[in-house]
mmCIF file of the N, C-alpha and C atoms, coordinates in Angstrom:
data_MODEL
# 
_entry.id   MODEL 
# 
loop_
_atom_site.group_PDB 
_atom_site.id 
_atom_site.type_symbol 
_atom_site.label_atom_id 
_atom_site.label_alt_id 
_atom_site.label_comp_id 
_atom_site.label_asym_id 
_atom_site.label_entity_id 
_atom_site.label_seq_id 
_atom_site.pdbx_PDB_ins_code 
_atom_site.Cartn_x 
_atom_site.Cartn_y 
_atom_site.Cartn_z 
_atom_site.occupancy 
_atom_site.B_iso_or_equiv 
_atom_site.pdbx_formal_charge 
_atom_site.auth_seq_id 
_atom_site.auth_comp_id 
_atom_site.auth_asym_id 
_atom_site.auth_atom_id 
_atom_site.pdbx_PDB_model_num 
ATOM 1   N N  . MET A 1 1  ? 3.713   9.426   9.998   1.00 0.00 ? 1  MET A N  1 
ATOM 2   C CA . MET A 1 1  ? 4.047   7.994   10.174  1.00 0.00 ? 1  MET A CA 1 
ATOM 3   C C  . MET A 1 1  ? 5.112   7.576   9.196   1.00 0.00 ? 1  MET A C  1 
ATOM 4   N N  . GLN A 1 2  ? 6.021   6.824   9.681   1.00 0.00 ? 2  GLN A N  1 
ATOM 5   C CA . GLN A 1 2  ? 7.067   6.296   8.830   1.00 0.00 ? 2  GLN A CA 1 
ATOM 6   C C  . GLN A 1 2  ? 6.737   4.922   8.315   1.00 0.00 ? 2  GLN A C  1 
ATOM 7   N N  . LEU A 1 3  ? 6.840   4.742   7.017   1.00 0.00 ? 3  LEU A N  1 
ATOM 8   C CA . LEU A 1 3  ? 6.547   3.469   6.381   1.00 0.00 ? 3  LEU A CA 1 
ATOM 9   C C  . LEU A 1 3  ? 7.709   3.088   5.398   1.00 0.00 ? 3  LEU A C  1 
ATOM 10  N N  . ILE A 1 4  ? 7.780   1.823   5.076   1.00 0.00 ? 4  ILE A N  1 
ATOM 11  C CA . ILE A 1 4  ? 8.758   1.395   4.060   1.00 0.00 ? 4  ILE A CA 1 
ATOM 12  C C  . ILE A 1 4  ? 7.827   0.920   2.934   1.00 0.00 ? 4  ILE A C  1 
ATOM 13  N N  . ILE A 1 5  ? 7.906   1.701   1.856   1.00 0.00 ? 5  ILE A N  1 
ATOM 14  C CA . ILE A 1 5  ? 6.992   1.396   0.710   1.00 0.00 ? 5  ILE A CA 1 
ATOM 15  C C  . ILE A 1 5  ? 7.852   1.000   -0.479  1.00 0.00 ? 5  ILE A C  1 
ATOM 16  N N  . ASN A 1 6  ? 7.648   -0.224  -0.879  1.00 0.00 ? 6  ASN A N  1 
ATOM 17  C CA . ASN A 1 6  ? 8.412   -0.800  -1.961  1.00 0.00 ? 6  ASN A CA 1 
ATOM 18  C C  . ASN A 1 6  ? 9.908   -0.585  -1.758  1.00 0.00 ? 6  ASN A C  1 
ATOM 19  N N  . GLY A 1 7  ? 10.341  -0.817  -0.477  1.00 0.00 ? 7  GLY A N  1 
ATOM 20  C CA . GLY A 1 7  ? 11.726  -0.772  -0.161  1.00 0.00 ? 7  GLY A CA 1 
ATOM 21  C C  . GLY A 1 7  ? 12.291  0.641   0.151   1.00 0.00 ? 7  GLY A C  1 
ATOM 22  N N  . GLU A 1 8  ? 11.476  1.655   0.080   1.00 0.00 ? 8  GLU A N  1 
ATOM 23  C CA . GLU A 1 8  ? 11.900  3.009   0.356   1.00 0.00 ? 8  GLU A CA 1 
ATOM 24  C C  . GLU A 1 8  ? 11.212  3.620   1.561   1.00 0.00 ? 8  GLU A C  1 
ATOM 25  N N  . ALA A 1 9  ? 11.960  4.211   2.445   1.00 0.00 ? 9  ALA A N  1 
ATOM 26  C CA . ALA A 1 9  ? 11.349  4.904   3.626   1.00 0.00 ? 9  ALA A CA 1 
ATOM 27  C C  . ALA A 1 9  ? 10.572  6.137   3.151   1.00 0.00 ? 9  ALA A C  1 
ATOM 28  N N  . GLN A 1 10 ? 9.384   6.272   3.672   1.00 0.00 ? 10 GLN A N  1 
ATOM 29  C CA . GLN A 1 10 ? 8.542   7.466   3.343   1.00 0.00 ? 10 GLN A CA 1 
ATOM 30  C C  . GLN A 1 10 ? 7.760   7.822   4.516   1.00 0.00 ? 10 GLN A C  1 
ATOM 31  N N  . THR A 1 11 ? 7.423   9.074   4.630   1.00 0.00 ? 11 THR A N  1 
ATOM 32  C CA . THR A 1 11 ? 6.626   9.647   5.688   1.00 0.00 ? 11 THR A CA 1 
ATOM 33  C C  . THR A 1 11 ? 5.240   9.936   5.065   1.00 0.00 ? 11 THR A C  1 
ATOM 34  N N  . THR A 1 12 ? 4.176   9.618   5.830   1.00 0.00 ? 12 THR A N  1 
ATOM 35  C CA . THR A 1 12 ? 2.814   9.854   5.366   1.00 0.00 ? 12 THR A CA 1 
ATOM 36  C C  . THR A 1 12 ? 1.910   10.205  6.501   1.00 0.00 ? 12 THR A C  1 
ATOM 37  N N  . ALA A 1 13 ? 0.807   10.858  6.255   1.00 0.00 ? 13 ALA A N  1 
ATOM 38  C CA . ALA A 1 13 ? -0.246  11.096  7.206   1.00 0.00 ? 13 ALA A CA 1 
ATOM 39  C C  . ALA A 1 13 ? -1.342  10.042  7.103   1.00 0.00 ? 13 ALA A C  1 
ATOM 40  N N  . ALA A 1 14 ? -1.278  9.205   6.132   1.00 0.00 ? 14 ALA A N  1 
ATOM 41  C CA . ALA A 1 14 ? -2.306  8.127   5.919   1.00 0.00 ? 14 ALA A CA 1 
ATOM 42  C C  . ALA A 1 14 ? -2.290  7.205   7.065   1.00 0.00 ? 14 ALA A C  1 
ATOM 43  N N  . THR A 1 15 ? -3.540  6.790   7.486   1.00 0.00 ? 15 THR A N  1 
ATOM 44  C CA . THR A 1 15 ? -3.639  5.821   8.561   1.00 0.00 ? 15 THR A CA 1 
ATOM 45  C C  . THR A 1 15 ? -4.209  4.512   8.116   1.00 0.00 ? 15 THR A C  1 
ATOM 46  N N  . THR A 1 16 ? -4.765  4.438   6.938   1.00 0.00 ? 16 THR A N  1 
ATOM 47  C CA . THR A 1 16 ? -5.182  3.185   6.367   1.00 0.00 ? 16 THR A CA 1 
ATOM 48  C C  . THR A 1 16 ? -4.515  2.953   5.053   1.00 0.00 ? 16 THR A C  1 
ATOM 49  N N  . LEU A 1 17 ? -4.508  1.652   4.653   1.00 0.00 ? 17 LEU A N  1 
ATOM 50  C CA . LEU A 1 17 ? -3.924  1.325   3.346   1.00 0.00 ? 17 LEU A CA 1 
ATOM 51  C C  . LEU A 1 17 ? -4.614  2.030   2.225   1.00 0.00 ? 17 LEU A C  1 
ATOM 52  N N  . LEU A 1 18 ? -5.864  2.085   2.242   1.00 0.00 ? 18 LEU A N  1 
ATOM 53  C CA . LEU A 1 18 ? -6.682  2.829   1.190   1.00 0.00 ? 18 LEU A CA 1 
ATOM 54  C C  . LEU A 1 18 ? -6.229  4.371   1.159   1.00 0.00 ? 18 LEU A C  1 
ATOM 55  N N  . GLN A 1 19 ? -6.098  4.965   2.333   1.00 0.00 ? 19 GLN A N  1 
ATOM 56  C CA . GLN A 1 19 ? -5.638  6.363   2.306   1.00 0.00 ? 19 GLN A CA 1 
ATOM 57  C C  . GLN A 1 19 ? -4.288  6.523   1.681   1.00 0.00 ? 19 GLN A C  1 
ATOM 58  N N  . LEU A 1 20 ? -3.383  5.618   2.054   1.00 0.00 ? 20 LEU A N  1 
ATOM 59  C CA . LEU A 1 20 ? -2.068  5.605   1.519   1.00 0.00 ? 20 LEU A CA 1 
ATOM 60  C C  . LEU A 1 20 ? -2.049  5.477   -0.017  1.00 0.00 ? 20 LEU A C  1 
ATOM 61  N N  . LEU A 1 21 ? -2.797  4.565   -0.520  1.00 0.00 ? 21 LEU A N  1 
ATOM 62  C CA . LEU A 1 21 ? -2.893  4.350   -2.005  1.00 0.00 ? 21 LEU A CA 1 
ATOM 63  C C  . LEU A 1 21 ? -3.393  5.652   -2.725  1.00 0.00 ? 21 LEU A C  1 
ATOM 64  N N  . ALA A 1 22 ? -4.357  6.265   -2.113  1.00 0.00 ? 22 ALA A N  1 
ATOM 65  C CA . ALA A 1 22 ? -4.865  7.442   -2.698  1.00 0.00 ? 22 ALA A CA 1 
ATOM 66  C C  . ALA A 1 22 ? -3.863  8.618   -2.652  1.00 0.00 ? 22 ALA A C  1 
ATOM 67  N N  . ALA A 1 23 ? -3.111  8.704   -1.510  1.00 0.00 ? 23 ALA A N  1 
ATOM 68  C CA . ALA A 1 23 ? -2.065  9.721   -1.369  1.00 0.00 ? 23 ALA A CA 1 
ATOM 69  C C  . ALA A 1 23 ? -0.935  9.510   -2.361  1.00 0.00 ? 23 ALA A C  1 
ATOM 70  N N  . LEU A 1 24 ? -0.684  8.293   -2.735  1.00 0.00 ? 24 LEU A N  1 
ATOM 71  C CA . LEU A 1 24 ? 0.396   7.969   -3.695  1.00 0.00 ? 24 LEU A CA 1 
ATOM 72  C C  . LEU A 1 24 ? -0.102  7.882   -5.151  1.00 0.00 ? 24 LEU A C  1 
ATOM 73  N N  . ASP A 1 25 ? -1.380  8.223   -5.349  1.00 0.00 ? 25 ASP A N  1 
ATOM 74  C CA . ASP A 1 25 ? -2.017  8.209   -6.688  1.00 0.00 ? 25 ASP A CA 1 
ATOM 75  C C  . ASP A 1 25 ? -2.097  6.858   -7.319  1.00 0.00 ? 25 ASP A C  1 
ATOM 76  N N  . TYR A 1 26 ? -2.228  5.791   -6.521  1.00 0.00 ? 26 TYR A N  1 
ATOM 77  C CA . TYR A 1 26 ? -2.442  4.455   -7.010  1.00 0.00 ? 26 TYR A CA 1 
ATOM 78  C C  . TYR A 1 26 ? -3.940  4.252   -7.132  1.00 0.00 ? 26 TYR A C  1 
ATOM 79  N N  . GLU A 1 27 ? -4.441  3.922   -8.317  1.00 0.00 ? 27 GLU A N  1 
ATOM 80  C CA . GLU A 1 27 ? -5.825  3.689   -8.583  1.00 0.00 ? 27 GLU A CA 1 
ATOM 81  C C  . GLU A 1 27 ? -6.018  2.381   -9.266  1.00 0.00 ? 27 GLU A C  1 
ATOM 82  N N  . GLY A 1 28 ? -7.206  1.877   -9.214  1.00 0.00 ? 28 GLY A N  1 
ATOM 83  C CA . GLY A 1 28 ? -7.560  0.654   -9.984  1.00 0.00 ? 28 GLY A CA 1 
ATOM 84  C C  . GLY A 1 28 ? -7.667  -0.606  -9.181  1.00 0.00 ? 28 GLY A C  1 
ATOM 85  N N  . ASP A 1 29 ? -8.389  -1.541  -9.759  1.00 0.00 ? 29 ASP A N  1 
ATOM 86  C CA . ASP A 1 29 ? -8.616  -2.797  -9.105  1.00 0.00 ? 29 ASP A CA 1 
ATOM 87  C C  . ASP A 1 29 ? -7.446  -3.766  -9.278  1.00 0.00 ? 29 ASP A C  1 
ATOM 88  N N  . TRP A 1 30 ? -6.519  -3.432  -10.166 1.00 0.00 ? 30 TRP A N  1 
ATOM 89  C CA . TRP A 1 30 ? -5.500  -4.411  -10.541 1.00 0.00 ? 30 TRP A CA 1 
ATOM 90  C C  . TRP A 1 30 ? -4.268  -4.334  -9.633  1.00 0.00 ? 30 TRP A C  1 
ATOM 91  N N  . LEU A 1 31 ? -4.372  -3.619  -8.601  1.00 0.00 ? 31 LEU A N  1 
ATOM 92  C CA . LEU A 1 31 ? -3.272  -3.577  -7.632  1.00 0.00 ? 31 LEU A CA 1 
ATOM 93  C C  . LEU A 1 31 ? -3.186  -4.742  -6.723  1.00 0.00 ? 31 LEU A C  1 
ATOM 94  N N  . ALA A 1 32 ? -2.002  -5.171  -6.384  1.00 0.00 ? 32 ALA A N  1 
ATOM 95  C CA . ALA A 1 32 ? -1.833  -6.135  -5.327  1.00 0.00 ? 32 ALA A CA 1 
ATOM 96  C C  . ALA A 1 32 ? -1.122  -5.456  -4.198  1.00 0.00 ? 32 ALA A C  1 
ATOM 97  N N  . THR A 1 33 ? -1.560  -5.619  -2.968  1.00 0.00 ? 33 THR A N  1 
ATOM 98  C CA . THR A 1 33 ? -0.947  -4.925  -1.845  1.00 0.00 ? 33 THR A CA 1 
ATOM 99  C C  . THR A 1 33 ? -0.668  -5.980  -0.756  1.00 0.00 ? 33 THR A C  1 
ATOM 100 N N  . ALA A 1 34 ? 0.450   -5.693  -0.047  1.00 0.00 ? 34 ALA A N  1 
ATOM 101 C CA . ALA A 1 34 ? 0.815   -6.511  1.100   1.00 0.00 ? 34 ALA A CA 1 
ATOM 102 C C  . ALA A 1 34 ? 1.372   -5.641  2.154   1.00 0.00 ? 34 ALA A C  1 
ATOM 103 N N  . VAL A 1 35 ? 1.034   -5.919  3.376   1.00 0.00 ? 35 VAL A N  1 
ATOM 104 C CA . VAL A 1 35 ? 1.594   -5.181  4.541   1.00 0.00 ? 35 VAL A CA 1 
ATOM 105 C C  . VAL A 1 35 ? 2.338   -6.189  5.435   1.00 0.00 ? 35 VAL A C  1 
ATOM 106 N N  . ASN A 1 36 ? 3.639   -6.006  5.577   1.00 0.00 ? 36 ASN A N  1 
ATOM 107 C CA . ASN A 1 36 ? 4.445   -6.858  6.368   1.00 0.00 ? 36 ASN A CA 1 
ATOM 108 C C  . ASN A 1 36 ? 4.390   -8.301  5.849   1.00 0.00 ? 36 ASN A C  1 
ATOM 109 N N  . GLY A 1 37 ? 4.344   -8.483  4.570   1.00 0.00 ? 37 GLY A N  1 
ATOM 110 C CA . GLY A 1 37 ? 4.332   -9.786  3.944   1.00 0.00 ? 37 GLY A CA 1 
ATOM 111 C C  . GLY A 1 37 ? 3.013   -10.446 3.910   1.00 0.00 ? 37 GLY A C  1 
ATOM 112 N N  . GLU A 1 38 ? 1.953   -9.828  4.355   1.00 0.00 ? 38 GLU A N  1 
ATOM 113 C CA . GLU A 1 38 ? 0.577   -10.393 4.347   1.00 0.00 ? 38 GLU A CA 1 
ATOM 114 C C  . GLU A 1 38 ? -0.270  -9.694  3.267   1.00 0.00 ? 38 GLU A C  1 
ATOM 115 N N  . LEU A 1 39 ? -0.856  -10.459 2.360   1.00 0.00 ? 39 LEU A N  1 
ATOM 116 C CA . LEU A 1 39 ? -1.678  -9.919  1.367   1.00 0.00 ? 39 LEU A CA 1 
ATOM 117 C C  . LEU A 1 39 ? -2.883  -9.233  1.977   1.00 0.00 ? 39 LEU A C  1 
ATOM 118 N N  . VAL A 1 40 ? -3.195  -8.014  1.498   1.00 0.00 ? 40 VAL A N  1 
ATOM 119 C CA . VAL A 1 40 ? -4.353  -7.291  1.921   1.00 0.00 ? 40 VAL A CA 1 
ATOM 120 C C  . VAL A 1 40 ? -5.332  -7.167  0.746   1.00 0.00 ? 40 VAL A C  1 
ATOM 121 N N  . HIS A 1 41 ? -6.442  -7.787  0.845   1.00 0.00 ? 41 HIS A N  1 
ATOM 122 C CA . HIS A 1 41 ? -7.469  -7.801  -0.317  1.00 0.00 ? 41 HIS A CA 1 
ATOM 123 C C  . HIS A 1 41 ? -8.009  -6.443  -0.460  1.00 0.00 ? 41 HIS A C  1 
ATOM 124 N N  . ARG A 1 42 ? -8.439  -6.174  -1.699  1.00 0.00 ? 42 ARG A N  1 
ATOM 125 C CA . ARG A 1 42 ? -8.964  -4.888  -2.076  1.00 0.00 ? 42 ARG A CA 1 
ATOM 126 C C  . ARG A 1 42 ? -10.089 -4.412  -1.197  1.00 0.00 ? 42 ARG A C  1 
ATOM 127 N N  . GLU A 1 43 ? -11.047 -5.300  -0.816  1.00 0.00 ? 43 GLU A N  1 
ATOM 128 C CA . GLU A 1 43 ? -12.138 -4.910  -0.014  1.00 0.00 ? 43 GLU A CA 1 
ATOM 129 C C  . GLU A 1 43 ? -11.767 -4.590  1.413   1.00 0.00 ? 43 GLU A C  1 
ATOM 130 N N  . ASP A 1 44 ? -10.588 -4.989  1.870   1.00 0.00 ? 44 ASP A N  1 
ATOM 131 C CA . ASP A 1 44 ? -10.115 -4.733  3.231   1.00 0.00 ? 44 ASP A CA 1 
ATOM 132 C C  . ASP A 1 44 ? -9.215  -3.595  3.381   1.00 0.00 ? 44 ASP A C  1 
ATOM 133 N N  . ARG A 1 45 ? -8.824  -2.918  2.320   1.00 0.00 ? 45 ARG A N  1 
ATOM 134 C CA . ARG A 1 45 ? -7.861  -1.758  2.341   1.00 0.00 ? 45 ARG A CA 1 
ATOM 135 C C  . ARG A 1 45 ? -8.275  -0.634  3.161   1.00 0.00 ? 45 ARG A C  1 
ATOM 136 N N  . GLY A 1 46 ? -9.593  -0.352  3.148   1.00 0.00 ? 46 GLY A N  1 
ATOM 137 C CA . GLY A 1 46 ? -10.113 0.789   3.818   1.00 0.00 ? 46 GLY A CA 1 
ATOM 138 C C  . GLY A 1 46 ? -10.110 0.615   5.385   1.00 0.00 ? 46 GLY A C  1 
ATOM 139 N N  . GLU A 1 47 ? -10.088 -0.643  5.832   1.00 0.00 ? 47 GLU A N  1 
ATOM 140 C CA . GLU A 1 47 ? -10.099 -1.015  7.196   1.00 0.00 ? 47 GLU A CA 1 
ATOM 141 C C  . GLU A 1 47 ? -8.796  -1.366  7.748   1.00 0.00 ? 47 GLU A C  1 
ATOM 142 N N  . HIS A 1 48 ? -7.806  -1.575  6.892   1.00 0.00 ? 48 HIS A N  1 
ATOM 143 C CA . HIS A 1 48 ? -6.473  -2.039  7.289   1.00 0.00 ? 48 HIS A CA 1 
ATOM 144 C C  . HIS A 1 48 ? -5.684  -0.872  7.849   1.00 0.00 ? 48 HIS A C  1 
ATOM 145 N N  . MET A 1 49 ? -5.529  -0.808  9.188   1.00 0.00 ? 49 MET A N  1 
ATOM 146 C CA . MET A 1 49 ? -4.781  0.297   9.796   1.00 0.00 ? 49 MET A CA 1 
ATOM 147 C C  . MET A 1 49 ? -3.278  0.111   9.646   1.00 0.00 ? 49 MET A C  1 
ATOM 148 N N  . LEU A 1 50 ? -2.609  1.148   9.388   1.00 0.00 ? 50 LEU A N  1 
ATOM 149 C CA . LEU A 1 50 ? -1.125  1.122   9.287   1.00 0.00 ? 50 LEU A CA 1 
ATOM 150 C C  . LEU A 1 50 ? -0.478  1.529   10.624  1.00 0.00 ? 50 LEU A C  1 
ATOM 151 N N  . ASN A 1 51 ? 0.728   1.020   10.733  1.00 0.00 ? 51 ASN A N  1 
ATOM 152 C CA . ASN A 1 51 ? 1.583   1.324   12.031  1.00 0.00 ? 51 ASN A CA 1 
ATOM 153 C C  . ASN A 1 51 ? 2.930   1.834   11.539  1.00 0.00 ? 51 ASN A C  1 
ATOM 154 N N  . ASP A 1 52 ? 3.590   2.579   12.356  1.00 0.00 ? 52 ASP A N  1 
ATOM 155 C CA . ASP A 1 52 ? 4.936   3.013   12.070  1.00 0.00 ? 52 ASP A CA 1 
ATOM 156 C C  . ASP A 1 52 ? 5.821   1.827   11.657  1.00 0.00 ? 52 ASP A C  1 
ATOM 157 N N  . TYR A 1 53 ? 6.583   2.059   10.655  1.00 0.00 ? 53 TYR A N  1 
ATOM 158 C CA . TYR A 1 53 ? 7.576   1.124   10.121  1.00 0.00 ? 53 TYR A CA 1 
ATOM 159 C C  . TYR A 1 53 ? 6.964   -0.095  9.468   1.00 0.00 ? 53 TYR A C  1 
ATOM 160 N N  . ASP A 1 54 ? 5.656   -0.072  9.182   1.00 0.00 ? 54 ASP A N  1 
ATOM 161 C CA . ASP A 1 54 ? 5.094   -1.217  8.377   1.00 0.00 ? 54 ASP A CA 1 
ATOM 162 C C  . ASP A 1 54 ? 5.832   -1.221  6.994   1.00 0.00 ? 54 ASP A C  1 
ATOM 163 N N  . ARG A 1 55 ? 5.934   -2.444  6.485   1.00 0.00 ? 55 ARG A N  1 
ATOM 164 C CA . ARG A 1 55 ? 6.562   -2.630  5.173   1.00 0.00 ? 55 ARG A CA 1 
ATOM 165 C C  . ARG A 1 55 ? 5.379   -2.836  4.205   1.00 0.00 ? 55 ARG A C  1 
ATOM 166 N N  . ILE A 1 56 ? 5.247   -1.974  3.278   1.00 0.00 ? 56 ILE A N  1 
ATOM 167 C CA . ILE A 1 56 ? 4.173   -2.011  2.273   1.00 0.00 ? 56 ILE A CA 1 
ATOM 168 C C  . ILE A 1 56 ? 4.722   -2.351  0.903   1.00 0.00 ? 56 ILE A C  1 
ATOM 169 N N  . GLU A 1 57 ? 4.147   -3.310  0.298   1.00 0.00 ? 57 GLU A N  1 
ATOM 170 C CA . GLU A 1 57 ? 4.508   -3.672  -1.088  1.00 0.00 ? 57 GLU A CA 1 
ATOM 171 C C  . GLU A 1 57 ? 3.282   -3.369  -1.982  1.00 0.00 ? 57 GLU A C  1 
ATOM 172 N N  . ILE A 1 58 ? 3.474   -2.661  -3.001  1.00 0.00 ? 58 ILE A N  1 
ATOM 173 C CA . ILE A 1 58 ? 2.379   -2.295  -4.008  1.00 0.00 ? 58 ILE A CA 1 
ATOM 174 C C  . ILE A 1 58 ? 2.839   -2.797  -5.358  1.00 0.00 ? 58 ILE A C  1 
ATOM 175 N N  . LEU A 1 59 ? 2.089   -3.720  -5.927  1.00 0.00 ? 59 LEU A N  1 
ATOM 176 C CA . LEU A 1 59 ? 2.451   -4.202  -7.198  1.00 0.00 ? 59 LEU A CA 1 
ATOM 177 C C  . LEU A 1 59 ? 1.402   -3.879  -8.214  1.00 0.00 ? 59 LEU A C  1 
ATOM 178 N N  . THR A 1 60 ? 1.865   -3.401  -9.398  1.00 0.00 ? 60 THR A N  1 
ATOM 179 C CA . THR A 1 60 ? 0.948   -3.067  -10.499 1.00 0.00 ? 60 THR A CA 1 
ATOM 180 C C  . THR A 1 60 ? 1.285   -3.962  -11.705 1.00 0.00 ? 60 THR A C  1 
ATOM 181 N N  . PRO A 1 61 ? 0.258   -4.274  -12.508 1.00 0.00 ? 61 PRO A N  1 
ATOM 182 C CA . PRO A 1 61 ? 0.526   -5.065  -13.705 1.00 0.00 ? 61 PRO A CA 1 
ATOM 183 C C  . PRO A 1 61 ? 1.367   -4.250  -14.770 1.00 0.00 ? 61 PRO A C  1 
ATOM 184 N N  . MET A 1 62 ? 2.132   -4.939  -15.474 1.00 0.00 ? 62 MET A N  1 
ATOM 185 C CA . MET A 1 62 ? 2.926   -4.304  -16.541 1.00 0.00 ? 62 MET A CA 1 
ATOM 186 C C  . MET A 1 62 ? 2.474   -4.865  -17.916 1.00 0.00 ? 62 MET A C  1 
ATOM 187 N N  . GLN A 1 63 ? 2.435   -4.043  -18.929 1.00 0.00 ? 63 GLN A N  1 
ATOM 188 C CA . GLN A 1 63 ? 2.072   -4.445  -20.215 1.00 0.00 ? 63 GLN A CA 1 
ATOM 189 C C  . GLN A 1 63 ? 3.360   -4.676  -21.045 1.00 0.00 ? 63 GLN A C  1 
ATOM 190 N N  . GLY A 1 64 ? 3.278   -5.506  -22.004 1.00 0.00 ? 64 GLY A N  1 
ATOM 191 C CA . GLY A 1 64 ? 4.431   -5.696  -22.815 1.00 0.00 ? 64 GLY A CA 1 
ATOM 192 C C  . GLY A 1 64 ? 4.457   -7.176  -23.300 1.00 0.00 ? 64 GLY A C  1 
ATOM 193 N N  . GLY A 1 65 ? 5.527   -7.478  -23.932 1.00 0.00 ? 65 GLY A N  1 
ATOM 194 C CA . GLY A 1 65 ? 5.583   -8.836  -24.457 1.00 0.00 ? 65 GLY A CA 1 
ATOM 195 C C  . GLY A 1 65 ? 7.022   -9.315  -24.496 1.00 0.00 ? 65 GLY A C  1 
# 
């Protein structure tokens, strides 16, 4: 499946957002995720099916000052 992840085209075998996050080694409760501009809550990631050319945004918190 072809996806646009944080602005970059990538190919993946993942079919759900949760599978995609695992394949990309994203872990933790502090992630924010959106598919095609719509926020996907943490509890819904395992059920959110992906489609070819979906635009995925994955945001992680940054530390610093």
